[in-house]
TIZA-706188 format. One record per residue (C-alpha): residue number from 0; x, y, z negated. Coordinates in nm, 3 decimals. Each point is the difference from the previous one (the first is absolute). Example, Ala and Ser with C-alpha at 12.3 -4.5 7.8 and 13.67 -1.06 7.14 Angstrom:
2
+-----+---------+---------+---------+
| pos |      xx |      yy |      zz |
+-----+---------+---------+---------+
|   0 |   1.230 |  -0.450 |  -0.780 |
|   1 |   0.137 |   0.344 |   0.066 |
+-----+---------+---------+---------+
This chain:
250
+-----+---------+---------+---------+
| pos |      xx |      yy |      zz |
+-----+---------+---------+---------+
|   0 |   4.765 |  -1.761 |  -8.077 |
|   1 |   0.182 |   0.196 |  -0.286 |
|   2 |   0.189 |   0.303 |   0.185 |
|   3 |   0.346 |  -0.031 |  -0.126 |
|   4 |   0.203 |   0.327 |  -0.095 |
|   5 |   0.261 |  -0.031 |   0.268 |
|   6 |   0.224 |   0.322 |  -0.120 |
|   7 |  -0.035 |  -0.232 |  -0.363 |
|   8 |   0.127 |  -0.268 |   0.136 |
|   9 |   0.257 |   0.145 |   0.176 |
|  10 |   0.099 |   0.192 |  -0.338 |
|  11 |  -0.008 |  -0.370 |  -0.153 |
|  12 |   0.257 |  -0.161 |   0.242 |
|  13 |   0.300 |   0.255 |  -0.016 |
|  14 |  -0.040 |   0.095 |  -0.392 |
|  15 |   0.305 |  -0.166 |  -0.141 |
|  16 |   0.175 |  -0.090 |   0.317 |
|  17 |   0.204 |   0.343 |  -0.053 |
|  18 |  -0.072 |   0.075 |   0.368 |
|  19 |  -0.319 |   0.146 |  -0.026 |
|  20 |   0.143 |   0.358 |   0.090 |
|  21 |   0.311 |  -0.092 |   0.292 |
|  22 |  -0.103 |  -0.046 |   0.382 |
|  23 |  -0.011 |  -0.142 |   0.195 |
|  24 |  -0.119 |  -0.263 |  -0.261 |
|  25 |   0.150 |  -0.350 |  -0.032 |
|  26 |  -0.324 |  -0.220 |   0.040 |
|  27 |   0.182 |  -0.349 |   0.090 |
|  28 |   0.211 |   0.048 |  -0.298 |
|  29 |  -0.317 |   0.106 |  -0.228 |
|  30 |  -0.214 |  -0.205 |   0.141 |
|  31 |   0.108 |  -0.325 |  -0.146 |
|  32 |   0.063 |   0.131 |  -0.365 |
|  33 |  -0.338 |   0.125 |  -0.036 |
|  34 |  -0.209 |  -0.286 |   0.175 |
|  35 |   0.018 |  -0.360 |   0.029 |
|  36 |   0.125 |   0.057 |   0.365 |
|  37 |   0.260 |  -0.153 |   0.247 |
|  38 |   0.126 |   0.192 |   0.289 |
|  39 |   0.144 |  -0.193 |   0.279 |
|  40 |   0.157 |   0.133 |   0.325 |
|  41 |   0.022 |  -0.140 |   0.288 |
|  42 |   0.054 |   0.135 |   0.388 |
|  43 |  -0.309 |  -0.176 |   0.149 |
|  44 |  -0.289 |  -0.016 |  -0.245 |
|  45 |  -0.332 |  -0.192 |   0.108 |
|  46 |  -0.240 |  -0.242 |  -0.118 |
|  47 |   0.281 |  -0.265 |   0.113 |
|  48 |   0.278 |   0.149 |  -0.145 |
|  49 |  -0.190 |   0.085 |  -0.377 |
|  50 |  -0.109 |  -0.437 |   0.020 |
|  51 |   0.309 |  -0.056 |   0.044 |
|  52 |   0.168 |   0.216 |  -0.267 |
|  53 |  -0.273 |  -0.143 |  -0.241 |
|  54 |   0.052 |  -0.355 |   0.047 |
|  55 |   0.370 |   0.018 |  -0.015 |
|  56 |  -0.091 |   0.082 |  -0.341 |
|  57 |  -0.300 |  -0.285 |  -0.030 |
|  58 |  -0.223 |   0.285 |   0.009 |
|  59 |  -0.328 |  -0.127 |   0.211 |
|  60 |  -0.248 |   0.200 |   0.081 |
|  61 |  -0.221 |   0.033 |   0.332 |
|  62 |   0.107 |   0.355 |   0.211 |
|  63 |  -0.246 |   0.091 |   0.278 |
|  64 |   0.138 |  -0.114 |   0.365 |
|  65 |   0.110 |   0.331 |   0.093 |
|  66 |   0.236 |   0.040 |   0.245 |
|  67 |   0.074 |   0.409 |  -0.050 |
|  68 |   0.305 |   0.117 |  -0.077 |
|  69 |  -0.074 |   0.200 |  -0.348 |
|  70 |   0.196 |   0.288 |  -0.180 |
|  71 |  -0.104 |  -0.177 |  -0.335 |
|  72 |  -0.209 |  -0.309 |  -0.143 |
|  73 |  -0.106 |  -0.033 |  -0.395 |
|  74 |  -0.055 |  -0.288 |  -0.154 |
|  75 |  -0.159 |  -0.026 |  -0.329 |
|  76 |  -0.006 |  -0.350 |  -0.164 |
|  77 |  -0.079 |  -0.104 |  -0.348 |
|  78 |   0.040 |   0.333 |  -0.186 |
|  79 |   0.322 |   0.089 |   0.271 |
|  80 |   0.086 |   0.178 |   0.303 |
|  81 |   0.234 |  -0.031 |   0.290 |
|  82 |   0.070 |   0.264 |   0.176 |
|  83 |   0.181 |  -0.034 |   0.385 |
|  84 |   0.155 |   0.281 |   0.164 |
|  85 |   0.140 |   0.054 |   0.343 |
|  86 |   0.377 |   0.092 |  -0.032 |
|  87 |   0.035 |   0.081 |   0.385 |
|  88 |  -0.224 |   0.336 |  -0.074 |
|  89 |   0.118 |   0.335 |  -0.176 |
|  90 |   0.062 |   0.007 |  -0.382 |
|  91 |  -0.276 |   0.261 |   0.019 |
|  92 |  -0.237 |  -0.253 |   0.167 |
|  93 |   0.119 |  -0.238 |  -0.265 |
|  94 |  -0.080 |   0.200 |  -0.269 |
|  95 |  -0.363 |   0.079 |   0.101 |
|  96 |  -0.068 |  -0.357 |   0.077 |
|  97 |   0.110 |  -0.106 |  -0.322 |
|  98 |  -0.213 |   0.260 |  -0.187 |
|  99 |  -0.270 |  -0.107 |   0.206 |
| 100 |  -0.015 |  -0.336 |  -0.068 |
| 101 |   0.087 |   0.094 |  -0.428 |
| 102 |  -0.353 |   0.181 |   0.065 |
| 103 |  -0.180 |  -0.315 |   0.116 |
| 104 |   0.158 |  -0.192 |  -0.265 |
| 105 |  -0.083 |   0.233 |  -0.206 |
| 106 |  -0.346 |   0.093 |   0.061 |
| 107 |  -0.137 |  -0.298 |   0.175 |
| 108 |   0.128 |  -0.302 |  -0.235 |
| 109 |   0.193 |   0.073 |  -0.301 |
| 110 |  -0.279 |   0.289 |  -0.160 |
| 111 |  -0.283 |  -0.229 |   0.111 |
| 112 |   0.181 |  -0.329 |  -0.157 |
| 113 |   0.077 |   0.148 |  -0.294 |
| 114 |  -0.386 |   0.130 |  -0.023 |
| 115 |  -0.114 |  -0.316 |   0.013 |
| 116 |   0.215 |  -0.150 |  -0.236 |
| 117 |  -0.040 |   0.257 |  -0.295 |
| 118 |  -0.377 |  -0.037 |   0.056 |
| 119 |  -0.044 |  -0.389 |   0.052 |
| 120 |   0.336 |  -0.121 |  -0.191 |
| 121 |   0.289 |  -0.121 |   0.144 |
| 122 |  -0.131 |  -0.344 |   0.103 |
| 123 |  -0.144 |   0.134 |   0.287 |
| 124 |   0.360 |   0.032 |   0.136 |
| 125 |  -0.003 |  -0.376 |   0.092 |
| 126 |  -0.290 |   0.120 |   0.266 |
| 127 |   0.157 |   0.310 |   0.108 |
| 128 |   0.305 |  -0.213 |   0.093 |
| 129 |  -0.241 |  -0.231 |   0.168 |
| 130 |   0.136 |  -0.285 |  -0.260 |
| 131 |  -0.384 |  -0.128 |  -0.044 |
| 132 |  -0.299 |   0.080 |   0.129 |
| 133 |  -0.259 |   0.253 |  -0.168 |
| 134 |  -0.292 |  -0.018 |  -0.212 |
| 135 |  -0.305 |   0.216 |   0.191 |
| 136 |   0.020 |   0.285 |  -0.283 |
| 137 |   0.377 |  -0.002 |   0.063 |
| 138 |   0.009 |   0.028 |   0.354 |
| 139 |  -0.306 |   0.278 |  -0.035 |
| 140 |   0.211 |   0.202 |  -0.246 |
| 141 |   0.297 |  -0.035 |   0.244 |
| 142 |  -0.209 |   0.138 |   0.292 |
| 143 |  -0.113 |   0.249 |  -0.243 |
| 144 |   0.379 |   0.099 |  -0.034 |
| 145 |   0.052 |   0.010 |   0.364 |
| 146 |   0.252 |  -0.278 |  -0.082 |
| 147 |   0.144 |  -0.249 |   0.263 |
| 148 |   0.012 |  -0.329 |  -0.131 |
| 149 |   0.329 |  -0.164 |   0.105 |
| 150 |   0.313 |   0.231 |   0.169 |
| 151 |  -0.053 |   0.319 |   0.147 |
| 152 |   0.159 |   0.061 |   0.331 |
| 153 |   0.013 |   0.355 |   0.199 |
| 154 |   0.197 |   0.007 |   0.303 |
| 155 |   0.135 |   0.397 |   0.127 |
| 156 |   0.012 |  -0.010 |   0.337 |
| 157 |   0.215 |   0.250 |   0.190 |
| 158 |  -0.155 |   0.282 |   0.183 |
| 159 |  -0.246 |   0.007 |   0.315 |
| 160 |  -0.172 |  -0.351 |  -0.116 |
| 161 |  -0.283 |   0.038 |  -0.091 |
| 162 |  -0.149 |   0.003 |  -0.334 |
| 163 |  -0.298 |  -0.210 |  -0.105 |
| 164 |  -0.328 |   0.194 |  -0.007 |
| 165 |  -0.170 |  -0.127 |  -0.299 |
| 166 |  -0.081 |   0.293 |  -0.229 |
| 167 |   0.091 |  -0.155 |  -0.276 |
| 168 |   0.364 |  -0.097 |   0.081 |
| 169 |   0.034 |   0.368 |   0.167 |
| 170 |  -0.104 |   0.161 |  -0.332 |
| 171 |   0.300 |  -0.242 |  -0.177 |
| 172 |   0.264 |   0.078 |   0.266 |
| 173 |  -0.073 |   0.383 |  -0.055 |
| 174 |  -0.017 |  -0.044 |  -0.378 |
| 175 |   0.338 |  -0.216 |  -0.010 |
| 176 |   0.178 |   0.285 |   0.241 |
| 177 |  -0.114 |   0.315 |  -0.220 |
| 178 |   0.150 |  -0.207 |  -0.270 |
| 179 |   0.301 |  -0.073 |   0.186 |
| 180 |   0.082 |   0.345 |   0.057 |
| 181 |  -0.086 |   0.067 |  -0.411 |
| 182 |   0.278 |  -0.191 |  -0.032 |
| 183 |   0.270 |   0.102 |   0.234 |
| 184 |  -0.123 |   0.351 |   0.062 |
| 185 |  -0.245 |   0.139 |  -0.322 |
| 186 |  -0.204 |   0.272 |   0.129 |
| 187 |   0.123 |   0.254 |  -0.252 |
| 188 |   0.364 |  -0.064 |   0.115 |
| 189 |  -0.129 |   0.043 |   0.317 |
| 190 |  -0.169 |   0.321 |  -0.136 |
| 191 |   0.353 |   0.130 |  -0.144 |
| 192 |   0.159 |  -0.086 |   0.338 |
| 193 |  -0.226 |   0.220 |   0.243 |
| 194 |  -0.008 |   0.284 |  -0.287 |
| 195 |   0.400 |   0.015 |   0.073 |
| 196 |  -0.069 |  -0.064 |   0.384 |
| 197 |  -0.177 |   0.363 |  -0.033 |
| 198 |   0.287 |   0.190 |  -0.037 |
| 199 |   0.142 |  -0.096 |   0.339 |
| 200 |  -0.036 |   0.222 |   0.293 |
| 201 |  -0.131 |  -0.190 |   0.277 |
| 202 |  -0.276 |  -0.295 |  -0.145 |
| 203 |  -0.111 |  -0.201 |   0.229 |
| 204 |  -0.229 |  -0.373 |   0.016 |
| 205 |   0.345 |  -0.133 |   0.112 |
| 206 |   0.263 |   0.058 |  -0.243 |
| 207 |  -0.260 |   0.002 |  -0.305 |
| 208 |  -0.060 |  -0.355 |   0.136 |
| 209 |   0.374 |  -0.060 |   0.011 |
| 210 |   0.071 |   0.168 |  -0.333 |
| 211 |  -0.229 |  -0.206 |  -0.193 |
| 212 |   0.090 |  -0.327 |   0.198 |
| 213 |   0.418 |   0.074 |  -0.117 |
| 214 |  -0.127 |   0.062 |  -0.300 |
| 215 |  -0.186 |  -0.253 |  -0.106 |
| 216 |   0.211 |  -0.281 |   0.201 |
| 217 |  -0.317 |  -0.058 |   0.239 |
| 218 |  -0.128 |  -0.002 |   0.381 |
| 219 |  -0.044 |   0.297 |   0.117 |
| 220 |  -0.377 |  -0.139 |   0.044 |
| 221 |  -0.089 |  -0.053 |  -0.330 |
| 222 |  -0.107 |   0.349 |  -0.054 |
| 223 |  -0.218 |   0.048 |   0.317 |
| 224 |  -0.306 |   0.040 |  -0.236 |
| 225 |   0.216 |   0.245 |  -0.234 |
| 226 |   0.028 |   0.180 |   0.300 |
| 227 |  -0.297 |  -0.021 |   0.170 |
| 228 |  -0.159 |   0.093 |  -0.317 |
| 229 |   0.221 |   0.323 |  -0.035 |
| 230 |  -0.008 |   0.154 |   0.339 |
| 231 |  -0.355 |   0.104 |   0.017 |
| 232 |   0.057 |   0.314 |   0.258 |
| 233 |   0.239 |   0.056 |   0.281 |
| 234 |   0.352 |  -0.038 |  -0.065 |
| 235 |   0.132 |   0.362 |  -0.050 |
| 236 |  -0.216 |   0.012 |  -0.343 |
| 237 |   0.134 |  -0.338 |  -0.089 |
| 238 |   0.188 |   0.153 |  -0.317 |
| 239 |  -0.308 |   0.165 |  -0.133 |
| 240 |  -0.178 |  -0.345 |   0.068 |
| 241 |   0.237 |  -0.162 |  -0.231 |
| 242 |  -0.052 |   0.285 |  -0.251 |
| 243 |  -0.365 |  -0.042 |  -0.004 |
| 244 |   0.007 |  -0.367 |  -0.046 |
| 245 |   0.230 |   0.010 |  -0.259 |
| 246 |  -0.197 |   0.279 |  -0.217 |
| 247 |  -0.306 |  -0.279 |   0.061 |
| 248 |   0.228 |  -0.204 |  -0.229 |
| 249 |   0.000 |   0.188 |  -0.310 |
+-----+---------+---------+---------+
């Protein structure tokens, strides 16, 4: 499988938007401008409400029989994507959800689709979109490109609900998580904020997490891994841990 350049994808996403150096990043406004995406907000997101929204627009796509309430949902169909977000959640949670679904759309749908069309020709769009059955050769090519035939659906459940234990799914989720953060909290910018925090008298994991969350407009838990990787010794030496981590980046 082709490993995508997540930092490059994030840079390209924000290029020419005028928002690349502004935080919190306005990904809700940028996504429909940069990609063939529609973002729809509803108080409650589940398979039934998403199906109803699509049917009202004469888009018939069978969704999984899933009764869970969701943070978000991505439905990608015929080269376009629909991101559904619960507006009952905080702006910070919505920003992270949109970034996560944008990441899935890019890496798991749009880029593989573009690779197939580039390699085999634009006529493959009919196959990818489910308008005709693929030949054996076309079916094999789609498999080799990790491209689903037909609609792509991704559901983002709420915390506390067990995720699919399948290794491939877990890897895709990890990749989407990393690209989502690179889109709205790039590593280089996180390091810059951490450097500024070193000038404070008291630096603890909690106030670093809070400062990052405020600066980037994200839920504090989004930076748990950053804190975990930075703190390697007892709390009194936390500042030294940050300095050591920053030195390794240069």
